[in-house]
C-alpha positions in Angstrom: 19.0 -45.4 6.6 22.0 -43.1 6.0 21.5 -40.8 3.0 23.7 -38.4 1.3 20.8 -36.2 0.3 20.5 -32.4 -0.1 16.8 -32.3 -0.1 14.0 -34.4 1.2 11.7 -36.9 -0.4 8.9 -36.3 -2.8 5.7 -34.6 -3.9 2.4 -36.2 -4.7 3.6 -39.3 -2.8 1.1 -42.0 -2.2 1.4 -44.8 0.3 -0.1 -48.1 -0.8 0.0 -51.7 0.2 0.5 -54.2 -2.5 2.0 -57.7 -2.9 4.7 -58.6 -5.5 6.0 -62.1 -5.8 9.8 -62.7 -6.2 11.6 -65.7 -7.5 14.1 -66.2 -4.7 12.8 -64.1 -1.8 9.1 -63.4 -1.3 8.7 -59.8 -0.4 5.6 -57.8 0.3 5.2 -54.2 -0.8 5.2 -51.7 2.1 5.2 -48.3 0.5 5.3 -46.7 -2.9 6.0 -43.0 -3.2 5.7 -41.2 -6.6 6.9 -37.8 -7.5 7.2 -35.8 -10.7 10.7 -34.5 -11.4 10.1 -32.9 -14.8 7.8 -33.2 -17.8 7.1 -36.9 -18.3 9.8 -37.9 -15.7 8.8 -39.5 -12.4 10.7 -40.8 -9.5 9.2 -43.7 -7.5 10.6 -44.9 -4.2 9.6 -48.3 -3.0 10.2 -50.5 0.1 9.6 -54.3 0.1 10.1 -56.7 2.9 9.7 -60.4 3.8 7.3 -60.6 6.7 8.2 -63.3 9.3 7.1 -64.1 12.8 10.2 -62.4 14.1 9.5 -59.2 12.2 10.5 -58.0 8.7 13.5 -59.4 7.0 15.2 -59.0 3.6 14.3 -55.3 3.4 14.7 -53.9 -0.1 14.9 -50.2 -0.8 14.3 -49.4 -4.5 14.0 -46.5 -6.8 12.4 -46.3 -10.3 12.7 -43.6 -12.8 10.2 -43.5 -15.6 10.5 -41.4 -18.8 8.1 -40.8 -21.7 10.0 -39.5 -24.7 9.3 -35.8 -25.3 11.0 -32.6 -26.6 11.6 -31.0 -23.3 13.6 -33.7 -21.5 16.0 -36.1 -23.3 18.3 -39.0 -22.2 22.0 -38.7 -22.7 25.1 -40.8 -21.9 27.9 -38.7 -20.4 31.4 -39.4 -19.2 34.2 -37.2 -17.9 36.8 -35.3 -20.0 38.4 -38.6 -21.1 37.4 -42.2 -21.2 40.5 -43.1 -19.1 39.7 -42.4 -15.5 36.4 -42.1 -13.6 34.2 -39.3 -12.7 31.6 -38.7 -10.0 28.0 -37.8 -10.8 28.4 -34.4 -9.1 31.3 -33.6 -11.4 29.3 -34.5 -14.5 26.4 -32.5 -13.2 28.7 -29.5 -13.0 29.8 -30.1 -16.6 26.2 -30.0 -17.7 25.9 -26.5 -16.2 28.7 -25.4 -18.5 26.8 -26.9 -21.5 23.7 -24.9 -20.6 21.9 -28.1 -19.5 20.2 -28.9 -16.3 20.1 -32.3 -14.7 16.7 -33.9 -14.0 17.9 -37.3 -12.9 20.7 -39.8 -13.6 22.0 -43.3 -12.8 25.3 -45.1 -13.3 25.9 -46.7 -16.7 28.5 -49.2 -18.1 30.5 -51.9 -16.4 34.1 -50.8 -16.3 37.6 -51.6 -15.3 38.1 -50.2 -11.8 41.8 -49.4 -12.3 41.5 -47.5 -15.6 37.8 -46.5 -15.8 37.6 -47.8 -19.3 34.1 -49.1 -20.0 33.8 -52.7 -21.2 31.1 -51.9 -23.8 30.9 -49.3 -26.5 30.0 -45.6 -25.9 28.4 -43.1 -28.2 27.9 -39.4 -27.3 26.6 -36.7 -29.6 26.4 -39.2 -32.4 30.1 -40.0 -32.3 31.6 -43.4 -31.4 34.0 -42.9 -28.5 35.0 -46.5 -27.8 34.1 -49.9 -29.3 32.8 -53.1 -27.7 30.1 -55.7 -28.6 28.0 -56.3 -25.5 24.3 -55.8 -24.9 23.8 -52.1 -24.8 21.2 -49.3 -24.5 21.0 -46.5 -27.0 19.0 -43.2 -27.3 18.0 -41.3 -30.4 17.9 -37.5 -30.4 14.2 -37.5 -29.9 14.4 -39.7 -26.8 13.6 -43.1 -28.4 15.2 -46.1 -26.8 16.9 -49.2 -28.3 18.3 -52.2 -26.3 20.3 -55.1 -27.7 23.6 -55.8 -29.3 24.8 -53.1 -31.6 27.2 -55.4 -33.5 29.9 -52.7 -33.8 33.0 -53.4 -36.0 35.8 -51.2 -37.1 38.0 -52.0 -40.0 41.2 -50.5 -41.4 42.4 -50.7 -45.0 45.4 -49.1 -46.7 49.1 -49.9 -47.3 49.7 -53.5 -46.1 46.5 -53.5 -44.1 43.6 -55.1 -45.9 40.3 -54.8 -44.1 41.8 -55.6 -40.7 39.5 -55.4 -37.7 40.7 -53.1 -34.9 39.4 -52.2 -31.4 38.9 -48.6 -30.5 40.0 -46.9 -27.2 40.5 -49.9 -25.0 43.5 -51.0 -22.9 46.0 -52.8 -25.0 47.0 -56.5 -24.2 49.1 -59.1 -25.9 45.9 -60.8 -26.9 43.6 -58.2 -28.4 45.4 -57.3 -31.6 45.5 -53.8 -33.1 43.9 -50.8 -31.4 43.1 -47.3 -32.4 43.3 -44.4 -29.9 41.9 -40.9 -30.1 42.0 -38.0 -27.7 38.7 -39.3 -26.3 40.8 -41.9 -24.6 43.3 -39.5 -23.1 46.3 -37.5 -24.1 48.4 -40.7 -24.4 47.7 -44.4 -24.8 48.7 -45.2 -21.2 49.1 -48.9 -22.0 50.7 -51.2 -19.4 52.9 -53.0 -22.0 55.4 -52.0 -24.6 53.8 -51.3 -28.0 54.5 -50.6 -31.6 52.7 -47.3 -32.4 51.7 -45.6 -35.6 50.8 -41.9 -35.3 48.0 -40.6 -37.6 46.4 -37.4 -38.5 43.2 -36.8 -40.7 43.7 -36.0 -44.3 42.5 -32.5 -45.4 39.2 -33.8 -46.7 38.4 -36.3 -44.0 36.4 -36.3 -40.8 38.3 -36.6 -37.6 35.8 -38.8 -35.8 33.9 -42.0 -36.3 30.1 -42.2 -36.5 27.8 -45.3 -36.8 28.1 -45.9 -39.6 31.1 -43.8 -40.6 34.4 -43.5 -42.3 37.6 -41.4 -41.9 40.9 -41.3 -43.7 44.1 -40.8 -41.8 47.7 -40.3 -42.9 50.7 -41.8 -41.1 53.0 -39.1 -39.7 55.3 -41.0 -37.4 56.3 -44.4 -36.0 57.0 -44.9 -32.3 58.5 -48.2 -31.3 58.9 -49.9 -27.9 56.7 -47.4 -26.1 53.9 -48.3 -23.6 52.4 -44.8 -23.4 52.5 -43.1 -26.7 51.3 -39.4 -26.9 48.1 -38.9 -28.9 48.3 -35.7 -31.0 45.6 -33.2 -30.8 43.0 -34.0 -33.5 45.0 -37.1 -34.2 45.1 -40.8 -33.5 47.5 -43.6 -32.6 47.3 -47.2 -34.0 49.0 -49.6 -31.5 49.8 -53.3 -31.1 51.7 -55.0 -28.3 55.3 -55.7 -29.2 54.7 -59.3 -27.9 51.3 -59.7 -29.5 50.0 -63.2 -30.0 48.8 -61.9 -33.4 52.1 -62.1 -35.1 50.7 -61.5 -38.6 48.9 -58.4 -37.4 52.1 -57.2 -35.8 54.0 -57.8 -39.1 51.4 -56.0 -41.1 51.4 -52.9 -38.9 55.2 -52.8 -38.9 55.0 -52.7 -42.7 53.1 -49.5 -42.6 55.2 -46.5 -43.7 55.2 -42.8 -42.9 53.1 -41.2 -45.6 50.7 -44.1 -46.0 47.0 -43.4 -46.0 44.7 -45.6 -44.0 40.9 -45.6 -44.1 38.9 -46.6 -41.0 35.2 -47.8 -41.4 32.8 -48.2 -38.5 29.8 -50.5 -39.0 26.9 -51.5 -36.8 23.5 -53.3 -36.9 21.0 -51.4 -39.0 18.8 -50.7 -35.9 21.7 -48.7 -34.3 22.5 -46.5 -37.3 22.5 -42.8 -36.4 22.2 -43.5 -32.7 22.9 -40.3 -30.7 23.9 -41.7 -27.3 24.7 -45.3 -26.1 26.6 -47.3 -23.5 27.2 -51.0 -22.9 25.6 -53.1 -20.2 25.5 -56.8 -19.2 23.0 -59.6 -19.4 19.7 -59.2 -21.0 17.0 -59.5 -18.3 13.7 -59.3 -20.3 12.9 -60.1 -23.9 9.5 -60.0 -25.5 8.0 -59.2 -22.1 9.3 -62.4 -20.5 11.8 -62.5 -17.6 15.0 -64.4 -18.6 16.6 -67.1 -16.4 20.0 -67.7 -18.0 22.8 -65.2 -17.1 26.6 -65.0 -17.3 27.3 -62.5 -14.6 29.5 -64.0 -11.8 27.3 -62.4 -9.1 24.0 -63.5 -10.6 23.0 -65.5 -7.5 24.1 -62.9 -5.0 22.0 -60.3 -3.2 23.6 -57.1 -4.5 22.8 -53.5 -5.3 21.6 -53.5 -8.9 20.8 -51.1 -11.7 18.7 -52.0 -14.7 17.2 -50.2 -17.7 14.1 -51.3 -19.7 11.6 -50.2 -22.3 7.9 -50.7 -22.4 6.1 -51.5 -25.6 4.8 -47.9 -25.7 8.3 -46.5 -25.7 8.4 -45.6 -22.0 11.8 -45.9 -20.5 12.1 -47.6 -17.0 15.3 -47.4 -14.9 15.3 -49.5 -11.7 17.8 -49.6 -8.8 17.9 -51.7 -5.7 20.2 -50.8 -2.8 22.5 -53.0 -0.8 23.1 -51.2 2.5 22.4 -51.5 6.3 18.7 -51.2 5.5 18.5 -53.0 2.2 19.5 -56.6 1.4 20.0 -56.3 -2.3 18.6 -58.5 -5.1 19.9 -61.3 -7.3 19.7 -61.2 -11.1 16.7 -63.6 -11.3 14.6 -61.3 -9.0 15.9 -58.3 -11.0 14.6 -59.8 -14.2 11.3 -60.6 -12.6 11.1 -57.1 -11.3 11.7 -55.5 -14.7 9.0 -57.7 -16.2 6.6 -56.7 -13.4 7.3 -53.1 -14.2 5.9 -53.6 -17.7 9.2 -53.8 -19.6 9.1 -55.5 -23.0 12.9 -55.6 -23.0 15.4 -54.9 -20.2 19.2 -54.8 -19.6 21.3 -55.2 -16.5 23.8 -52.3 -16.0 26.7 -52.0 -13.6 25.7 -52.5 -9.9 27.2 -53.0 -6.5 29.0 -49.9 -5.3 28.3 -48.2 -8.6 24.5 -48.2 -8.2 23.4 -44.7 -7.6 20.4 -42.4 -8.3 21.0 -38.7 -8.5 18.1 -36.3 -8.9 17.5 -32.6 -8.8 14.3 -32.2 -6.8 12.0 -29.6 -8.1 12.7 -26.2 -6.5 16.3 -27.0 -5.8 19.4 -26.2 -7.9 21.8 -29.0 -6.9 21.9 -32.7 -7.5 21.1 -34.9 -4.5 21.4 -38.7 -3.9 18.1 -40.4 -3.9 19.4 -43.9 -2.9 21.9 -45.2 -0.3 25.0 -46.3 -2.3 26.7 -49.4 -1.0 30.0 -47.6 -0.4 28.3 -45.0 1.7 28.9 -42.3 -1.0 28.7 -41.8 -4.7 31.3 -43.9 -6.5 33.3 -42.4 -9.4 32.1 -44.4 -12.5 33.0 -44.7 -16.2 29.8 -43.0 -17.5 26.2 -42.1 -16.5 22.8 -42.1 -18.1 21.2 -38.7 -17.5 17.9 -37.1 -18.2 18.6 -33.4 -19.0 16.7 -30.3 -20.2 17.9 -27.0 -21.7 18.7 -24.5 -19.0 16.1 -21.6 -19.1 15.5 -18.5 -17.1 13.1 -18.9 -14.3 9.6 -17.6 -14.9 6.7 -16.9 -12.6 5.8 -19.6 -10.1 3.5 -22.3 -11.5 4.0 -25.2 -9.2 4.5 -25.7 -5.4 6.4 -28.5 -3.8 6.3 -29.4 -0.1 9.2 -31.4 1.4 9.1 -34.0 2.8 6.0 -34.8 0.8 5.6 -38.0 2.9 7.0 -38.9 6.3 6.6 -41.3 9.1 6.2 -39.9 12.6 5.2 -40.8 16.2 2.6 -39.0 18.2 3.9 -35.7 19.7 6.7 -35.3 17.1 7.2 -32.1 15.2 7.6 -32.5 11.4 9.5 -29.6 9.7 8.7 -28.7 6.1 10.4 -26.8 3.3 8.3 -25.2 0.6 9.7 -24.7 -2.9 8.3 -23.3 -6.1 9.1 -23.9 -9.8 7.8 -22.4 -13.1 5.8 -24.5 -15.5 9.0 -26.2 -16.7 10.1 -27.2 -13.2 12.8 -24.5 -13.0 13.3 -23.2 -9.5 11.8 -19.8 -8.9 10.7 -17.5 -6.1 7.8 -18.4 -3.8 4.6 -16.4 -4.0 4.2 -13.8 -1.3 0.9 -14.9 0.1 0.7 -18.5 1.3 -2.1 -20.3 3.1 -1.2 -23.3 5.3 -3.7 -25.8 6.6 -3.8 -29.2 8.2 -6.5 -31.7 9.3 -4.6 -32.7 12.4 -2.1 -31.3 14.9 -0.8 -27.8 15.4 0.8 -25.8 12.6 3.8 -23.7 13.4 6.3 -21.8 11.2 6.9 -24.4 8.4 6.2 -27.2 10.8 3.4 -29.5 12.2 3.4 -30.7 15.7 1.3 -33.9 16.1 -0.9 -34.4 19.1 0.3 -36.8 21.7 -1.0 -40.4 21.9 -4.7 -40.7 22.4 -7.3 -43.5 22.4 -9.0 -42.0 19.3 -8.0 -43.1 15.9 -5.5 -40.7 14.2 -6.6 -39.7 10.7 -4.5 -39.7 7.6 -2.6 -36.4 8.3 -2.4 -34.0 5.4 -0.7 -30.6 5.3 -1.7 -28.2 2.4 -0.2 -25.0 1.1 -2.1 -22.8 -1.3 -1.1 -19.7 -3.2 -2.5 -18.0 -6.4 -4.3 -21.1 -7.6 -1.3 -23.4 -6.8 -1.3 -26.1 -4.2 1.2 -28.5 -2.6 0.4 -31.3 -0.2 2.3 -33.5 2.2 1.1 -36.5 4.1 2.3 -37.7 7.5 1.7 -41.3 8.6 1.5 -41.5 12.3 2.6 -44.9 13.5 1.3 -47.0 16.3 4.2 -49.5 15.6 7.8 -49.3 14.4 10.0 -52.1 13.1 13.3 -51.2 14.7 14.7 -49.0 17.5 18.3 -48.2 18.4 19.8 -46.4 21.3 22.3 -43.7 20.6 24.4 -41.1 22.3 22.9 -37.6 22.6 24.1 -36.7 19.1 21.5 -39.2 17.7 24.2 -40.8 15.5 26.6 -42.9 17.7 24.9 -46.2 18.4 25.2 -47.4 22.0 26.0 -51.1 22.3 26.8 -51.1 26.0 27.2 -48.5 28.7 29.9 -48.3 31.4 29.6 -45.3 33.7 30.7 -44.4 37.3 28.0 -44.1 39.9 26.0 -40.9 40.3 26.9 -39.8 36.8 24.5 -38.6 34.1 24.3 -39.7 30.5 21.9 -38.3 28.0 20.7 -40.9 25.6 18.4 -40.8 22.5 16.3 -43.3 20.6 15.9 -43.5 16.9 13.2 -45.6 15.2 12.8 -46.9 11.7 9.8 -48.3 9.8 10.9 -50.9 7.3 14.2 -49.2 7.1 12.9 -45.7 6.7 13.5 -43.0 9.3 10.7 -42.1 11.7 10.4 -38.6 13.2 10.0 -38.7 16.9 9.9 -36.4 20.0 12.2 -36.7 22.9 9.4 -38.3 25.0 8.0 -40.6 22.2 9.5 -43.7 23.7 9.2 -45.6 27.0 12.4 -46.0 28.9 13.2 -48.3 31.8 16.1 -49.8 33.7 16.7 -53.1 35.4 19.2 -54.5 37.9 19.4 -51.4 40.1 21.8 -49.6 37.8 19.9 -46.3 38.1 17.0 -44.3 36.8 16.0 -42.9 33.5 13.6 -40.1 32.5 11.2 -40.4 29.6 13.4 -38.2 27.5 16.3 -40.6 27.9 18.5 -39.0 30.6 20.1 -41.8 32.6 21.3 -41.2 36.2 23.6 -43.9 37.5 22.9 -45.2 41.0 25.4 -44.7 43.8 26.9 -48.2 44.2 29.6 -49.8 46.4 30.5 -52.5 43.8 30.2 -53.1 40.1 26.5 -53.3 39.3 25.1 -54.7 36.0 21.7 -54.3 34.5 20.0 -52.9 31.4 18.4 -49.9 29.8 15.4 -50.7 27.7 13.5 -48.4 25.3 10.3 -49.4 23.6 7.5 -48.1 21.3 4.5 -50.3 20.7 5.6 -53.9 20.5 9.2 -53.1 19.5 12.0 -52.7 22.0 15.7 -52.8 22.4 18.0 -53.2 25.4 21.6 -52.4 26.1 23.7 -53.8 29.0 24.8 -51.3 31.6 27.7 -51.5 34.1 27.9 -49.0 36.9 31.1 -48.7 38.9 31.5 -47.3 42.4 33.2 -44.2 41.1 35.6 -42.8 38.6 38.5 -45.3 39.1 41.2 -42.8 38.0 42.1 -39.7 40.0 43.5 -37.9 37.0 40.7 -38.2 34.4 37.8 -36.4 36.1 36.6 -33.8 33.5 39.0 -35.0 30.9 37.6 -35.0 27.3 38.3 -38.8 27.1 36.9 -39.6 30.6 34.0 -41.7 29.5 36.1 -43.6 26.9 38.7 -44.4 29.5 36.2 -45.5 32.1 34.4 -47.8 29.5 37.6 -49.6 28.6 38.8 -49.8 32.2 35.6 -51.6 33.3 35.9 -53.9 30.3 39.4 -54.8 31.4 41.0 -53.4 28.2 43.1 -50.8 29.9 44.7 -50.5 33.3 46.4 -47.7 35.3 49.3 -47.3 37.8 49.3 -46.4 41.4 50.6 -42.9 42.3 52.6 -42.0 45.4 49.4 -41.1 47.2 48.0 -44.6 46.5 45.5 -43.4 44.0 45.0 -45.0 40.6 46.4 -42.9 37.7 45.8 -43.3 33.9 48.1 -40.5 32.7 45.7 -39.6 29.8 48.0 -37.1 28.1 51.1 -39.2 28.2 52.3 -40.9 25.1 52.1 -44.7 24.8 54.8 -47.1 23.8 54.4 -49.7 21.1 54.3 -52.6 23.7 51.8 -50.7 25.9 49.6 -50.2 22.8 49.8 -53.9 21.8 48.9 -55.0 25.3 45.8 -52.8 25.4 44.8 -54.0 21.9 45.1 -57.7 22.8 42.9 -57.0 25.9 40.4 -55.2 23.8 40.2 -58.1 21.3 39.9 -60.7 24.1 42.8 -62.6 22.7 43.8 -65.8 24.6 47.5 -65.1 25.0 48.3 -68.6 26.3 47.8 -69.8 22.7 50.9 -67.9 21.6 53.2 -68.7 24.5 55.5 -70.9 22.3 55.8 -68.4 19.4 59.3 -67.3 18.6 59.6 -63.6 17.7 62.0 -62.7 14.8 62.9 -59.2 16.2 66.6 -58.6 17.0 65.4 -56.4 20.0 63.0 -58.9 21.5 64.9 -58.8 24.7 63.8 -55.2 25.2 60.1 -56.4 25.4 58.8 -56.3 29.0 57.9 -59.6 30.5 54.4 -58.2 31.1 54.0 -57.5 27.4 55.8 -60.5 25.8 52.8 -62.8 25.2 50.8 -59.9 23.8 53.6 -59.0 21.4 53.8 -62.7 20.4 50.0 -62.8 19.7 50.1 -59.5 17.7 52.9 -60.8 15.6 51.3 -64.2 15.0 48.0 -62.6 14.0 49.6 -60.3 11.5 48.8 -57.1 13.4 52.4 -56.1 14.0 55.1 -56.8 11.5 58.0 -54.8 12.9 60.4 -52.4 11.1 63.0 -53.7 8.5 66.2 -51.8 9.0 69.3 -52.9 7.0 67.9 -56.4 6.6 67.1 -56.8 10.3 63.6 -56.8 11.9 63.0 -54.5 14.9 60.0 -54.3 17.2 61.1 -51.1 19.0 58.8 -52.1 21.9 59.7 -49.1 24.2 59.5 -46.5 21.4 56.6 -44.1 21.5 54.0 -45.2 18.9 52.9 -42.6 16.3 49.3 -42.0 15.2 49.8 -43.6 11.8 51.6 -46.7 13.3 48.6 -47.2 15.7 46.1 -46.7 12.8 47.8 -49.4 10.7 47.8 -51.9 13.5 44.1 -51.1 14.3 43.1 -51.4 10.6 44.7 -54.8 10.4 42.2 -56.0 13.1 39.2 -54.8 11.2 37.2 -57.0 8.7 38.5 -56.6 5.2 35.3 -55.0 4.0 35.0 -52.5 6.9 35.3 -48.9 5.8 36.0 -47.7 2.3 38.4 -45.4 0.5 38.3 -41.7 1.1 40.4 -39.0 -0.5 42.8 -38.0 2.3 44.4 -35.3 0.2 41.1 -33.4 0.0 40.1 -34.0 3.6 43.3 -33.2 5.5 45.8 -30.5 4.8 48.8 -32.5 6.2 48.1 -35.7 4.1 51.5 -35.4 2.5 53.0 -36.4 5.8 51.3 -39.8 5.7 53.7 -42.6 4.8 52.8 -44.6 1.7 52.5 -47.8 3.8 49.9 -46.2 6.0 47.6 -44.4 3.5 45.2 -47.3 2.8 44.8 -48.0 6.5 44.2 -44.4 7.5 41.7 -44.0 4.7 39.8 -47.0 6.1 39.9 -45.7 9.6 38.6 -42.3 8.6 35.9 -43.9 6.5 34.8 -46.1 9.4 34.7 -43.1 11.8 37.5 -44.4 14.1 39.5 -41.2 13.6 38.5 -37.8 12.3 41.5 -35.6 12.8 41.5 -32.1 14.3 41.2 -28.7 12.6 41.5 -30.4 9.2 44.7 -32.3 10.1 45.5 -35.9 10.9 49.0 -35.3 12.4 50.1 -38.8 11.3 53.6 -38.6 12.6 52.6 -37.2 15.9 52.7 -39.2 19.1 49.5 -40.8 20.1 48.4 -40.2 23.7 46.9 -42.7 26.1 43.6 -40.8 25.9 43.6 -41.0 22.1 44.2 -44.7 22.2 41.2 -45.1 24.5 39.0 -43.1 22.1 40.3 -45.2 19.1 39.6 -48.5 20.8 36.2 -47.3 22.0 35.3 -46.1 18.5 36.5 -49.4 17.0 34.1 -51.3 19.4 31.2 -49.0 18.8 31.4 -48.4 15.1 
């Protein structure tokens, strides 16, 4: 499971087997790891799976944060500098540092509009109402108490022609939502998408300049701004707006009757239980009430297996936050199972929060000074969200060491593997501090090295529960290692241990170093180079027990497999060995293996030189039609299906007969649209294709959900050269690992070489 994590798993982790029923998918508990993060704050990591005759299915990776209200750690709702726009958890964590606060843990909060970042529900921070909205919500008192339900927030305005008119607060204006009030919490301007009638206001000398629950403020009209979508909001001031084409004609007339100099009074009301709340944010469906899981939901994805975030409260006041991942190693969970889960965790009441790509768990592991991601976000990285629920503590100077933490506190490993450890220390308040000078390490199995433990190789005797202990000055930290006799999944990778090998095409007598990576119910397993059993079939060559494959000397294309196994689990990949490197000009070239792979697949071809040898010309540029032909071969497109297609390009006659059917197919499939010049469409088949042109065409062949958005401006210094029409495609290609650039540059307008095309197509196939 890929993790964006700055530090390893946990301390005081216990592995236990337990069974938990689920409504839609019956999963068994595999592991449960618990670790203290701060006073009365624990992180629990869990894995569940459905056991079948074919192995585990419907893996579910979960995290639980538990919090008992106390004076040392308190919950807060935090958003960025304004409600409009979104912020990452790491950015908010940096903000906490400036406020002399330290992050303990945090999760995503409200559902929100992806385009504006405005949350759908209400938000309260520091006891001040920041935006309105009547949805099921969660609130926190200043002493850490929790309330969950509907706050029943209403804001009314009276004065001048307005008589107790209800208004919304800091939401995007539409023609159908009446009058809205805007403050600098929203942004420096109203940023509305439609023309509005705006009344600019400032507090009277004796009035507050903010709304509390309950609360009141009196504002004076200083200016009228008509027919303006984005009206500036004055510092310490407000703007009252309504759409010029509002469906509430009487409200529009009333607001237009307001005059400069009028005084307006705004009153904020809420349910009695929510009065004086310090922090709050909106959520979605209620999941649990009176200790019973609910079964009626309104969320449109209620039946889908998705990443989820939920928050609940036990009858004793303990706060429970639960997340479930949706990733390559976690199937996600539907809302019915989520409700059952919150009830099983002991919640008397529980609320669904935003999920999907927003679901994230950030923690500051004891002994570290930076926030790390504890889960695997669906998007592959932390999403910028509207707001977050954080557990924080006051920042204090580190005192003498009082606690030791050994990372990873629990790990899975195979016999013969070496497990590396990192030892950290904190004071009594979990603040990172210096390690004691005298440390004593011990283990009940294996050989201890410098911050490491090497396990003995496989033996007939039973392997005990392996424990590593570190002691110093009355302090102690422990870590456990589970040595596995079976794993649940193995994959074959390139030597880097990351690039998955789906098939291997190599010339005879060549060497390829391979690696194997195992997981146990989706969690990484530490292994040694010789932990696995390797074998070949079909006479393709030989392979050592550390994964070095030597291709046989063959006189014709030879096909077979490479198989790697551990215990009862194995995986095989097809292998094709060719007589030799088919091209005389690619030996030793950086793209040699990519070119060979695609040649033997029939994706690319070469040309015969004067000496009769086959040439690929790897460093030459490639024309648009050459690129399209290679792409169609790679995709396995049946060109005969497009023989009757009529191309709309005015320069179609310039297309080579050998490329015509491929160009017809690419056009019909929407991969190539041509260039519109003065109202005429050109294919430019003989023109050299640029890198960004190639990227756009390749991106169109990918599944719509492949890859995700990345910030090209931050990643590449020449991002300004990327054409607007190519930005989304290049972002997807970078995210999917198809391209990575060189020396911090993408060179989007540069000519793409034939070798680079081979690398791109190979990466597309092996992503």
